[in-house]
mmCIF file as Biopython writes it, N, C-alpha, C and O atoms, coordinates in Angstrom:
data_model
#
loop_
_atom_site.group_PDB
_atom_site.id
_atom_site.type_symbol
_atom_site.label_atom_id
_atom_site.label_alt_id
_atom_site.label_comp_id
_atom_site.label_asym_id
_atom_site.label_entity_id
_atom_site.label_seq_id
_atom_site.pdbx_PDB_ins_code
_atom_site.Cartn_x
_atom_site.Cartn_y
_atom_site.Cartn_z
_atom_site.occupancy
_atom_site.B_iso_or_equiv
_atom_site.auth_seq_id
_atom_site.auth_asym_id
_atom_site.pdbx_PDB_model_num
ATOM 1   N N  . MET A ? 1  ? 213.516 39.787 120.515 1.0 0.0 1  A 1 
ATOM 2   C CA . MET A ? 1  ? 212.926 39.735 122.317 1.0 0.0 1  A 1 
ATOM 3   C C  . MET A ? 1  ? 212.853 38.155 122.572 1.0 0.0 1  A 1 
ATOM 4   O O  . MET A ? 1  ? 212.053 37.794 121.709 1.0 0.0 1  A 1 
ATOM 5   N N  . ASP A ? 2  ? 213.113 37.405 123.040 1.0 0.0 2  A 1 
ATOM 6   C CA . ASP A ? 2  ? 213.342 36.194 123.460 1.0 0.0 2  A 1 
ATOM 7   C C  . ASP A ? 2  ? 212.399 35.701 124.335 1.0 0.0 2  A 1 
ATOM 8   O O  . ASP A ? 2  ? 212.638 36.125 125.465 1.0 0.0 2  A 1 
ATOM 9   N N  . ILE A ? 3  ? 211.384 34.954 124.296 1.0 0.0 3  A 1 
ATOM 10  C CA . ILE A ? 3  ? 210.083 34.865 125.356 1.0 0.0 3  A 1 
ATOM 11  C C  . ILE A ? 3  ? 210.545 34.373 126.575 1.0 0.0 3  A 1 
ATOM 12  O O  . ILE A ? 3  ? 209.862 34.607 127.572 1.0 0.0 3  A 1 
ATOM 13  N N  . PHE A ? 4  ? 211.828 33.579 126.706 1.0 0.0 4  A 1 
ATOM 14  C CA . PHE A ? 4  ? 212.112 33.462 128.196 1.0 0.0 4  A 1 
ATOM 15  C C  . PHE A ? 4  ? 212.907 34.668 128.942 1.0 0.0 4  A 1 
ATOM 16  O O  . PHE A ? 4  ? 212.912 34.790 130.167 1.0 0.0 4  A 1 
ATOM 17  N N  . PHE A ? 5  ? 213.571 35.533 128.054 1.0 0.0 5  A 1 
ATOM 18  C CA . PHE A ? 5  ? 213.912 36.982 128.756 1.0 0.0 5  A 1 
ATOM 19  C C  . PHE A ? 5  ? 212.197 37.554 129.102 1.0 0.0 5  A 1 
ATOM 20  O O  . PHE A ? 5  ? 212.063 37.773 130.306 1.0 0.0 5  A 1 
ATOM 21  N N  . ILE A ? 6  ? 211.402 37.719 128.592 1.0 0.0 6  A 1 
ATOM 22  C CA . ILE A ? 6  ? 210.548 38.254 128.658 1.0 0.0 6  A 1 
ATOM 23  C C  . ILE A ? 6  ? 209.740 37.555 130.370 1.0 0.0 6  A 1 
ATOM 24  O O  . ILE A ? 6  ? 209.282 38.155 131.343 1.0 0.0 6  A 1 
ATOM 25  N N  . LYS A ? 7  ? 209.865 36.289 130.106 1.0 0.0 7  A 1 
ATOM 26  C CA . LYS A ? 7  ? 209.412 35.427 131.144 1.0 0.0 7  A 1 
ATOM 27  C C  . LYS A ? 7  ? 210.349 35.662 132.281 1.0 0.0 7  A 1 
ATOM 28  O O  . LYS A ? 7  ? 209.852 35.422 133.382 1.0 0.0 7  A 1 
ATOM 29  N N  . ALA A ? 8  ? 211.604 36.080 132.278 1.0 0.0 8  A 1 
ATOM 30  C CA . ALA A ? 8  ? 212.292 36.308 133.185 1.0 0.0 8  A 1 
ATOM 31  C C  . ALA A ? 8  ? 212.519 37.162 134.078 1.0 0.0 8  A 1 
ATOM 32  O O  . ALA A ? 8  ? 212.885 37.075 135.250 1.0 0.0 8  A 1 
ATOM 33  N N  . HIS A ? 9  ? 212.139 38.411 133.079 1.0 0.0 9  A 1 
ATOM 34  C CA . HIS A ? 9  ? 211.546 39.803 133.715 1.0 0.0 9  A 1 
ATOM 35  C C  . HIS A ? 9  ? 210.355 39.694 134.423 1.0 0.0 9  A 1 
ATOM 36  O O  . HIS A ? 9  ? 210.247 40.058 135.594 1.0 0.0 9  A 1 
ATOM 37  N N  . MET A ? 10 ? 209.435 39.196 133.750 1.0 0.0 10 A 1 
ATOM 38  C CA . MET A ? 10 ? 208.177 38.849 134.637 1.0 0.0 10 A 1 
ATOM 39  C C  . MET A ? 10 ? 207.900 38.380 136.001 1.0 0.0 10 A 1 
ATOM 40  O O  . MET A ? 10 ? 206.899 38.678 136.653 1.0 0.0 10 A 1 
ATOM 41  N N  . LEU A ? 11 ? 209.024 37.497 136.446 1.0 0.0 11 A 1 
ATOM 42  C CA . LEU A ? 11 ? 209.293 36.610 137.427 1.0 0.0 11 A 1 
ATOM 43  C C  . LEU A ? 11 ? 210.055 37.338 138.392 1.0 0.0 11 A 1 
ATOM 44  O O  . LEU A ? 11 ? 209.931 37.010 139.572 1.0 0.0 11 A 1 
ATOM 45  N N  . ALA A ? 12 ? 210.920 38.392 138.043 1.0 0.0 12 A 1 
ATOM 46  C CA . ALA A ? 12 ? 211.566 39.211 138.496 1.0 0.0 12 A 1 
ATOM 47  C C  . ALA A ? 12 ? 210.764 40.268 139.155 1.0 0.0 12 A 1 
ATOM 48  O O  . ALA A ? 12 ? 210.857 40.713 140.298 1.0 0.0 12 A 1 
ATOM 49  N N  . ALA A ? 13 ? 209.802 40.633 138.004 1.0 0.0 13 A 1 
ATOM 50  C CA . ALA A ? 13 ? 208.716 41.702 138.954 1.0 0.0 13 A 1 
ATOM 51  C C  . ALA A ? 13 ? 207.528 40.986 140.077 1.0 0.0 13 A 1 
ATOM 52  O O  . ALA A ? 13 ? 206.818 41.567 140.898 1.0 0.0 13 A 1 
ATOM 53  N N  . MET A ? 14 ? 207.608 39.777 139.814 1.0 0.0 14 A 1 
ATOM 54  C CA . MET A ? 14 ? 206.362 39.074 140.612 1.0 0.0 14 A 1 
ATOM 55  C C  . MET A ? 14 ? 206.987 38.654 141.968 1.0 0.0 14 A 1 
ATOM 56  O O  . MET A ? 14 ? 206.281 38.475 142.961 1.0 0.0 14 A 1 
ATOM 57  N N  . ASP A ? 15 ? 208.430 38.491 141.977 1.0 0.0 15 A 1 
ATOM 58  C CA . ASP A ? 15 ? 209.133 38.298 143.153 1.0 0.0 15 A 1 
ATOM 59  C C  . ASP A ? 15 ? 209.384 39.824 143.740 1.0 0.0 15 A 1 
ATOM 60  O O  . ASP A ? 15 ? 209.583 39.968 144.946 1.0 0.0 15 A 1 
ATOM 61  N N  . MET A ? 16 ? 209.369 40.841 142.935 1.0 0.0 16 A 1 
ATOM 62  C CA . MET A ? 16 ? 209.773 41.825 144.034 1.0 0.0 16 A 1 
ATOM 63  C C  . MET A ? 16 ? 208.481 42.563 144.528 1.0 0.0 16 A 1 
ATOM 64  O O  . MET A ? 16 ? 208.398 43.300 145.510 1.0 0.0 16 A 1 
ATOM 65  N N  . LEU A ? 17 ? 207.354 42.168 143.527 1.0 0.0 17 A 1 
ATOM 66  C CA . LEU A ? 17 ? 205.853 42.728 144.823 1.0 0.0 17 A 1 
ATOM 67  C C  . LEU A ? 17 ? 205.687 41.699 145.468 1.0 0.0 17 A 1 
ATOM 68  O O  . LEU A ? 17 ? 205.257 41.932 146.597 1.0 0.0 17 A 1 
ATOM 69  N N  . MET A ? 18 ? 205.879 40.409 145.189 1.0 0.0 18 A 1 
ATOM 70  C CA . MET A ? 18 ? 205.722 39.719 146.479 1.0 0.0 18 A 1 
ATOM 71  C C  . MET A ? 18 ? 206.711 39.954 147.758 1.0 0.0 18 A 1 
ATOM 72  O O  . MET A ? 18 ? 206.297 39.620 148.868 1.0 0.0 18 A 1 
ATOM 73  N N  . THR A ? 19 ? 207.978 40.508 147.624 1.0 0.0 19 A 1 
ATOM 74  C CA . THR A ? 19 ? 208.501 40.640 148.575 1.0 0.0 19 A 1 
ATOM 75  C C  . THR A ? 19 ? 208.309 41.779 148.969 1.0 0.0 19 A 1 
ATOM 76  O O  . THR A ? 19 ? 208.958 42.071 149.973 1.0 0.0 19 A 1 
ATOM 77  N N  . ASN A ? 20 ? 207.216 43.075 148.288 1.0 0.0 20 A 1 
ATOM 78  C CA . ASN A ? 20 ? 207.413 44.126 148.758 1.0 0.0 20 A 1 
ATOM 79  C C  . ASN A ? 20 ? 205.925 43.739 150.033 1.0 0.0 20 A 1 
ATOM 80  O O  . ASN A ? 20 ? 205.756 44.309 151.111 1.0 0.0 20 A 1 
ATOM 81  N N  . MET A ? 21 ? 204.940 42.478 149.355 1.0 0.0 21 A 1 
ATOM 82  C CA . MET A ? 21 ? 203.907 42.760 149.895 1.0 0.0 21 A 1 
ATOM 83  C C  . MET A ? 21 ? 204.261 41.870 151.220 1.0 0.0 21 A 1 
ATOM 84  O O  . MET A ? 21 ? 203.424 42.019 152.110 1.0 0.0 21 A 1 
ATOM 85  N N  . LEU A ? 22 ? 205.537 40.802 151.592 1.0 0.0 22 A 1 
ATOM 86  C CA . LEU A ? 22 ? 205.621 40.589 152.491 1.0 0.0 22 A 1 
ATOM 87  C C  . LEU A ? 22 ? 206.227 41.359 153.587 1.0 0.0 22 A 1 
ATOM 88  O O  . LEU A ? 22 ? 205.967 41.119 154.766 1.0 0.0 22 A 1 
ATOM 89  N N  . ILE A ? 23 ? 206.865 42.090 153.283 1.0 0.0 23 A 1 
ATOM 90  C CA . ILE A ? 23 ? 207.666 43.637 153.861 1.0 0.0 23 A 1 
ATOM 91  C C  . ILE A ? 23 ? 206.508 44.005 154.533 1.0 0.0 23 A 1 
ATOM 92  O O  . ILE A ? 23 ? 206.508 43.904 155.759 1.0 0.0 23 A 1 
ATOM 93  N N  . ASP A ? 24 ? 205.334 44.493 153.847 1.0 0.0 24 A 1 
ATOM 94  C CA . ASP A ? 24 ? 204.083 44.942 153.918 1.0 0.0 24 A 1 
ATOM 95  C C  . ASP A ? 24 ? 203.248 44.584 155.017 1.0 0.0 24 A 1 
ATOM 96  O O  . ASP A ? 24 ? 202.671 45.406 155.729 1.0 0.0 24 A 1 
ATOM 97  N N  . PHE A ? 25 ? 203.174 43.004 155.179 1.0 0.0 25 A 1 
ATOM 98  C CA . PHE A ? 25 ? 202.346 42.142 155.602 1.0 0.0 25 A 1 
ATOM 99  C C  . PHE A ? 25 ? 203.232 42.109 157.203 1.0 0.0 25 A 1 
ATOM 100 O O  . PHE A ? 25 ? 202.736 42.157 158.329 1.0 0.0 25 A 1 
ATOM 101 N N  . LEU A ? 26 ? 203.989 42.059 156.997 1.0 0.0 26 A 1 
ATOM 102 C CA . LEU A ? 26 ? 205.183 41.749 158.302 1.0 0.0 26 A 1 
ATOM 103 C C  . LEU A ? 26 ? 205.302 43.191 159.178 1.0 0.0 26 A 1 
ATOM 104 O O  . LEU A ? 26 ? 205.261 43.193 160.409 1.0 0.0 26 A 1 
ATOM 105 N N  . ALA A ? 27 ? 205.406 44.034 158.621 1.0 0.0 27 A 1 
ATOM 106 C CA . ALA A ? 27 ? 205.229 45.783 159.195 1.0 0.0 27 A 1 
ATOM 107 C C  . ALA A ? 27 ? 204.130 46.294 160.008 1.0 0.0 27 A 1 
ATOM 108 O O  . ALA A ? 27 ? 204.091 47.136 160.905 1.0 0.0 27 A 1 
ATOM 109 N N  . THR A ? 28 ? 202.900 45.265 159.232 1.0 0.0 28 A 1 
ATOM 110 C CA . THR A ? 28 ? 201.523 45.676 159.826 1.0 0.0 28 A 1 
ATOM 111 C C  . THR A ? 28 ? 201.075 44.808 160.530 1.0 0.0 28 A 1 
ATOM 112 O O  . THR A ? 28 ? 200.067 45.133 161.159 1.0 0.0 28 A 1 
ATOM 113 N N  . LEU A ? 29 ? 201.650 43.248 160.748 1.0 0.0 29 A 1 
ATOM 114 C CA . LEU A ? 29 ? 201.846 42.616 161.846 1.0 0.0 29 A 1 
ATOM 115 C C  . LEU A ? 29 ? 202.339 42.860 163.017 1.0 0.0 29 A 1 
ATOM 116 O O  . LEU A ? 29 ? 201.794 42.674 164.105 1.0 0.0 29 A 1 
ATOM 117 N N  . PHE A ? 30 ? 203.861 43.476 162.698 1.0 0.0 30 A 1 
ATOM 118 C CA . PHE A ? 30 ? 204.511 43.680 164.093 1.0 0.0 30 A 1 
ATOM 119 C C  . PHE A ? 30 ? 203.792 45.437 164.732 1.0 0.0 30 A 1 
ATOM 120 O O  . PHE A ? 30 ? 204.134 46.019 165.762 1.0 0.0 30 A 1 
ATOM 121 N N  . ILE A ? 31 ? 202.878 45.840 163.825 1.0 0.0 31 A 1 
ATOM 122 C CA . ILE A ? 31 ? 202.418 47.118 164.402 1.0 0.0 31 A 1 
ATOM 123 C C  . ILE A ? 31 ? 201.437 47.109 165.260 1.0 0.0 31 A 1 
ATOM 124 O O  . ILE A ? 31 ? 201.300 47.828 166.249 1.0 0.0 31 A 1 
ATOM 125 N N  . ALA A ? 32 ? 200.518 45.992 164.730 1.0 0.0 32 A 1 
ATOM 126 C CA . ALA A ? 32 ? 198.907 45.093 165.296 1.0 0.0 32 A 1 
ATOM 127 C C  . ALA A ? 32 ? 199.468 44.724 166.460 1.0 0.0 32 A 1 
ATOM 128 O O  . ALA A ? 32 ? 198.730 44.936 167.422 1.0 0.0 32 A 1 
ATOM 129 N N  . VAL A ? 33 ? 200.681 44.169 166.758 1.0 0.0 33 A 1 
ATOM 130 C CA . VAL A ? 33 ? 200.780 43.389 167.952 1.0 0.0 33 A 1 
ATOM 131 C C  . VAL A ? 33 ? 201.455 44.115 168.937 1.0 0.0 33 A 1 
ATOM 132 O O  . VAL A ? 33 ? 201.543 43.604 170.053 1.0 0.0 33 A 1 
ATOM 133 N N  . LEU A ? 34 ? 202.012 45.356 168.701 1.0 0.0 34 A 1 
ATOM 134 C CA . LEU A ? 34 ? 202.694 46.614 169.230 1.0 0.0 34 A 1 
ATOM 135 C C  . LEU A ? 34 ? 201.253 46.968 170.183 1.0 0.0 34 A 1 
ATOM 136 O O  . LEU A ? 34 ? 201.093 47.067 171.400 1.0 0.0 34 A 1 
ATOM 137 N N  . ALA A ? 35 ? 200.268 47.112 168.961 1.0 0.0 35 A 1 
ATOM 138 C CA . ALA A ? 35 ? 198.995 48.068 169.329 1.0 0.0 35 A 1 
ATOM 139 C C  . ALA A ? 35 ? 198.031 46.922 170.623 1.0 0.0 35 A 1 
ATOM 140 O O  . ALA A ? 35 ? 197.313 47.127 171.602 1.0 0.0 35 A 1 
ATOM 141 N N  . PHE A ? 36 ? 198.542 45.754 169.911 1.0 0.0 36 A 1 
ATOM 142 C CA . PHE A ? 36 ? 197.494 44.969 171.263 1.0 0.0 36 A 1 
ATOM 143 C C  . PHE A ? 36 ? 198.039 44.674 172.435 1.0 0.0 36 A 1 
ATOM 144 O O  . PHE A ? 36 ? 197.350 44.153 173.312 1.0 0.0 36 A 1 
ATOM 145 N N  . ASN A ? 37 ? 199.272 44.942 172.615 1.0 0.0 37 A 1 
ATOM 146 C CA . ASN A ? 37 ? 200.169 44.452 173.641 1.0 0.0 37 A 1 
ATOM 147 C C  . ASN A ? 37 ? 200.122 45.971 174.544 1.0 0.0 37 A 1 
ATOM 148 O O  . ASN A ? 37 ? 199.945 46.036 175.761 1.0 0.0 37 A 1 
ATOM 149 N N  . ALA A ? 38 ? 200.322 47.114 173.645 1.0 0.0 38 A 1 
ATOM 150 C CA . ALA A ? 38 ? 199.660 48.654 174.475 1.0 0.0 38 A 1 
ATOM 151 C C  . ALA A ? 38 ? 197.887 48.479 174.964 1.0 0.0 38 A 1 
ATOM 152 O O  . ALA A ? 38 ? 197.321 48.655 176.043 1.0 0.0 38 A 1 
ATOM 153 N N  . GLY A ? 39 ? 197.601 48.231 174.172 1.0 0.0 39 A 1 
ATOM 154 C CA . GLY A ? 39 ? 195.923 47.748 174.959 1.0 0.0 39 A 1 
ATOM 155 C C  . GLY A ? 39 ? 195.641 46.759 176.177 1.0 0.0 39 A 1 
ATOM 156 O O  . GLY A ? 39 ? 194.705 46.934 176.957 1.0 0.0 39 A 1 
ATOM 157 N N  . ARG A ? 40 ? 196.518 45.732 176.259 1.0 0.0 40 A 1 
ATOM 158 C CA . ARG A ? 40 ? 196.428 45.095 177.299 1.0 0.0 40 A 1 
ATOM 159 C C  . ARG A ? 40 ? 197.070 45.363 178.356 1.0 0.0 40 A 1 
ATOM 160 O O  . ARG A ? 40 ? 196.905 44.838 179.458 1.0 0.0 40 A 1 
ATOM 161 N N  . LYS A ? 41 ? 198.044 46.423 177.986 1.0 0.0 41 A 1 
ATOM 162 C CA . LYS A ? 41 ? 198.833 46.856 179.433 1.0 0.0 41 A 1 
ATOM 163 C C  . LYS A ? 41 ? 197.914 48.097 179.756 1.0 0.0 41 A 1 
ATOM 164 O O  . LYS A ? 41 ? 197.931 48.451 180.934 1.0 0.0 41 A 1 
ATOM 165 N N  . TYR A ? 42 ? 196.953 48.956 178.716 1.0 0.0 42 A 1 
ATOM 166 C CA . TYR A ? 42 ? 196.478 49.686 179.506 1.0 0.0 42 A 1 
ATOM 167 C C  . TYR A ? 42 ? 195.266 49.442 180.367 1.0 0.0 42 A 1 
ATOM 168 O O  . TYR A ? 42 ? 195.054 50.151 181.351 1.0 0.0 42 A 1 
ATOM 169 N N  . GLU A ? 43 ? 194.334 48.290 179.961 1.0 0.0 43 A 1 
ATOM 170 C CA . GLU A ? 43 ? 193.550 47.537 180.462 1.0 0.0 43 A 1 
ATOM 171 C C  . GLU A ? 43 ? 194.236 47.140 182.147 1.0 0.0 43 A 1 
ATOM 172 O O  . GLU A ? 43 ? 193.837 47.374 183.288 1.0 0.0 43 A 1 
ATOM 173 N N  . ARG A ? 44 ? 195.170 46.596 181.706 1.0 0.0 44 A 1 
ATOM 174 C CA . ARG A ? 44 ? 195.833 46.451 183.230 1.0 0.0 44 A 1 
ATOM 175 C C  . ARG A ? 44 ? 196.176 47.166 184.168 1.0 0.0 44 A 1 
ATOM 176 O O  . ARG A ? 44 ? 196.069 46.716 185.309 1.0 0.0 44 A 1 
ATOM 177 N N  . SER A ? 45 ? 196.747 48.638 183.923 1.0 0.0 45 A 1 
ATOM 178 C CA . SER A ? 45 ? 197.003 49.429 184.457 1.0 0.0 45 A 1 
ATOM 179 C C  . SER A ? 45 ? 195.550 50.107 184.706 1.0 0.0 45 A 1 
ATOM 180 O O  . SER A ? 45 ? 195.493 50.944 185.607 1.0 0.0 45 A 1 
ATOM 181 N N  . LYS A ? 46 ? 194.334 49.798 183.953 1.0 0.0 46 A 1 
ATOM 182 C CA . LYS A ? 46 ? 193.076 50.779 184.899 1.0 0.0 46 A 1 
ATOM 183 C C  . LYS A ? 46 ? 192.253 49.539 185.769 1.0 0.0 46 A 1 
ATOM 184 O O  . LYS A ? 46 ? 191.463 49.756 186.688 1.0 0.0 46 A 1 
ATOM 185 N N  . ARG A ? 47 ? 192.576 48.412 185.332 1.0 0.0 47 A 1 
ATOM 186 C CA . ARG A ? 47 ? 192.192 47.144 186.444 1.0 0.0 47 A 1 
ATOM 187 C C  . ARG A ? 47 ? 192.894 47.563 187.413 1.0 0.0 47 A 1 
ATOM 188 O O  . ARG A ? 47 ? 192.131 47.914 188.313 1.0 0.0 47 A 1 
ATOM 189 N N  . ALA A ? 48 ? 194.045 47.717 187.713 1.0 0.0 48 A 1 
ATOM 190 C CA . ALA A ? 48 ? 194.969 48.060 189.232 1.0 0.0 48 A 1 
ATOM 191 C C  . ALA A ? 48 ? 194.438 49.260 189.817 1.0 0.0 48 A 1 
ATOM 192 O O  . ALA A ? 48 ? 194.159 49.264 191.016 1.0 0.0 48 A 1 
ATOM 193 N N  . ASP A ? 49 ? 194.238 50.447 188.983 1.0 0.0 49 A 1 
ATOM 194 C CA . ASP A ? 49 ? 193.719 51.642 189.592 1.0 0.0 49 A 1 
ATOM 195 C C  . ASP A ? 49 ? 192.173 51.535 190.275 1.0 0.0 49 A 1 
ATOM 196 O O  . ASP A ? 49 ? 191.760 52.039 191.320 1.0 0.0 49 A 1 
ATOM 197 N N  . ASN A ? 50 ? 191.480 50.688 189.288 1.0 0.0 50 A 1 
ATOM 198 C CA . ASN A ? 50 ? 190.128 50.472 190.111 1.0 0.0 50 A 1 
ATOM 199 C C  . ASN A ? 50 ? 190.122 49.466 191.685 1.0 0.0 50 A 1 
ATOM 200 O O  . ASN A ? 50 ? 189.266 49.394 192.566 1.0 0.0 50 A 1 
ATOM 201 N N  . LYS A ? 51 ? 191.424 48.806 191.545 1.0 0.0 51 A 1 
ATOM 202 C CA . LYS A ? 51 ? 191.446 48.038 193.001 1.0 0.0 51 A 1 
ATOM 203 C C  . LYS A ? 51 ? 191.876 48.988 193.978 1.0 0.0 51 A 1 
ATOM 204 O O  . LYS A ? 51 ? 191.518 49.058 195.154 1.0 0.0 51 A 1 
ATOM 205 N N  . ASN A ? 52 ? 192.949 49.946 193.156 1.0 0.0 52 A 1 
ATOM 206 C CA . ASN A ? 52 ? 193.654 50.622 194.598 1.0 0.0 52 A 1 
ATOM 207 C C  . ASN A ? 52 ? 192.372 51.475 195.028 1.0 0.0 52 A 1 
ATOM 208 O O  . ASN A ? 52 ? 192.145 51.381 196.235 1.0 0.0 52 A 1 
ATOM 209 N N  . GLU A ? 53 ? 191.546 52.227 194.371 1.0 0.0 53 A 1 
ATOM 210 C CA . GLU A ? 53 ? 190.668 53.102 194.449 1.0 0.0 53 A 1 
ATOM 211 C C  . GLU A ? 53 ? 189.669 52.782 195.431 1.0 0.0 53 A 1 
ATOM 212 O O  . GLU A ? 53 ? 189.173 53.582 196.225 1.0 0.0 53 A 1 
ATOM 213 N N  . LYS A ? 54 ? 189.314 51.127 195.285 1.0 0.0 54 A 1 
ATOM 214 C CA . LYS A ? 54 ? 188.537 50.721 196.563 1.0 0.0 54 A 1 
ATOM 215 C C  . LYS A ? 54 ? 188.938 50.606 197.830 1.0 0.0 54 A 1 
ATOM 216 O O  . LYS A ? 54 ? 188.194 50.517 198.806 1.0 0.0 54 A 1 
ATOM 217 N N  . GLU A ? 55 ? 190.424 50.609 197.827 1.0 0.0 55 A 1 
ATOM 218 C CA . GLU A ? 55 ? 191.053 50.642 199.159 1.0 0.0 55 A 1 
ATOM 219 C C  . GLU A ? 55 ? 191.347 51.838 199.588 1.0 0.0 55 A 1 
ATOM 220 O O  . GLU A ? 55 ? 191.916 51.851 200.679 1.0 0.0 55 A 1 
ATOM 221 N N  . TRP A ? 56 ? 191.092 53.151 198.946 1.0 0.0 56 A 1 
ATOM 222 C CA . TRP A ? 56 ? 191.605 54.397 199.196 1.0 0.0 56 A 1 
ATOM 223 C C  . TRP A ? 56 ? 190.078 54.859 200.090 1.0 0.0 56 A 1 
ATOM 224 O O  . TRP A ? 56 ? 188.886 54.669 199.848 1.0 0.0 56 A 1 
ATOM 225 N N  . GLU A ? 57 ? 190.795 55.522 201.170 1.0 0.0 57 A 1 
ATOM 226 C CA . GLU A ? 57 ? 189.849 56.172 201.909 1.0 0.0 57 A 1 
ATOM 227 C C  . GLU A ? 57 ? 189.851 57.705 202.244 1.0 0.0 57 A 1 
ATOM 228 O O  . GLU A ? 57 ? 190.813 58.367 202.633 1.0 0.0 57 A 1 
ATOM 229 N N  . PRO A ? 58 ? 188.259 58.228 201.952 1.0 0.0 58 A 1 
ATOM 230 C CA . PRO A ? 58 ? 188.528 59.647 201.652 1.0 0.0 58 A 1 
ATOM 231 C C  . PRO A ? 58 ? 189.164 59.847 203.511 1.0 0.0 58 A 1 
ATOM 232 O O  . PRO A ? 58 ? 189.299 58.975 204.369 1.0 0.0 58 A 1 
ATOM 233 N N  . LYS A ? 59 ? 189.469 61.537 203.592 1.0 0.0 59 A 1 
ATOM 234 C CA . LYS A ? 59 ? 190.340 62.118 204.568 1.0 0.0 59 A 1 
ATOM 235 C C  . LYS A ? 59 ? 188.861 63.135 205.227 1.0 0.0 59 A 1 
ATOM 236 O O  . LYS A ? 59 ? 187.990 63.577 204.478 1.0 0.0 59 A 1 
ATOM 237 N N  . GLU A ? 60 ? 188.868 63.274 206.265 1.0 0.0 60 A 1 
ATOM 238 C CA . GLU A ? 60 ? 188.012 64.590 206.549 1.0 0.0 60 A 1 
ATOM 239 C C  . GLU A ? 60 ? 188.572 65.548 206.102 1.0 0.0 60 A 1 
ATOM 240 O O  . GLU A ? 60 ? 189.800 65.589 206.021 1.0 0.0 60 A 1 
ATOM 241 N N  . PRO A ? 61 ? 187.827 66.478 205.734 1.0 0.0 61 A 1 
ATOM 242 C CA . PRO A ? 61 ? 188.563 67.638 204.666 1.0 0.0 61 A 1 
ATOM 243 C C  . PRO A ? 61 ? 188.609 68.866 206.153 1.0 0.0 61 A 1 
ATOM 244 O O  . PRO A ? 61 ? 187.906 69.229 207.096 1.0 0.0 61 A 1 
ATOM 245 N N  . THR A ? 62 ? 189.949 69.123 205.527 1.0 0.0 62 A 1 
ATOM 246 C CA . THR A ? 62 ? 190.736 70.397 206.498 1.0 0.0 62 A 1 
ATOM 247 C C  . THR A ? 62 ? 190.187 71.782 206.376 1.0 0.0 62 A 1 
ATOM 248 O O  . THR A ? 62 ? 189.444 71.834 205.395 1.0 0.0 62 A 1 
ATOM 249 N N  . LEU A ? 63 ? 190.276 72.954 207.023 1.0 0.0 63 A 1 
ATOM 250 C CA . LEU A ? 63 ? 190.050 74.195 206.311 1.0 0.0 63 A 1 
ATOM 251 C C  . LEU A ? 63 ? 191.296 74.820 207.278 1.0 0.0 63 A 1 
ATOM 252 O O  . LEU A ? 63 ? 191.645 75.994 207.152 1.0 0.0 63 A 1 
#
């Protein structure tokens, strides 16, 4: 076996590993961005609900 053949296979394996790591990183980043945006949207809706509760006046109980 030639040393260059072994080196080429090592580089190909390393390239595949780096590609997999890059894909994993990008997928994790995408999920983190989605979670962050969902959290911001949730906090904003909670704030809007609190603002509406301050304006809300209770009605007289009817029997």
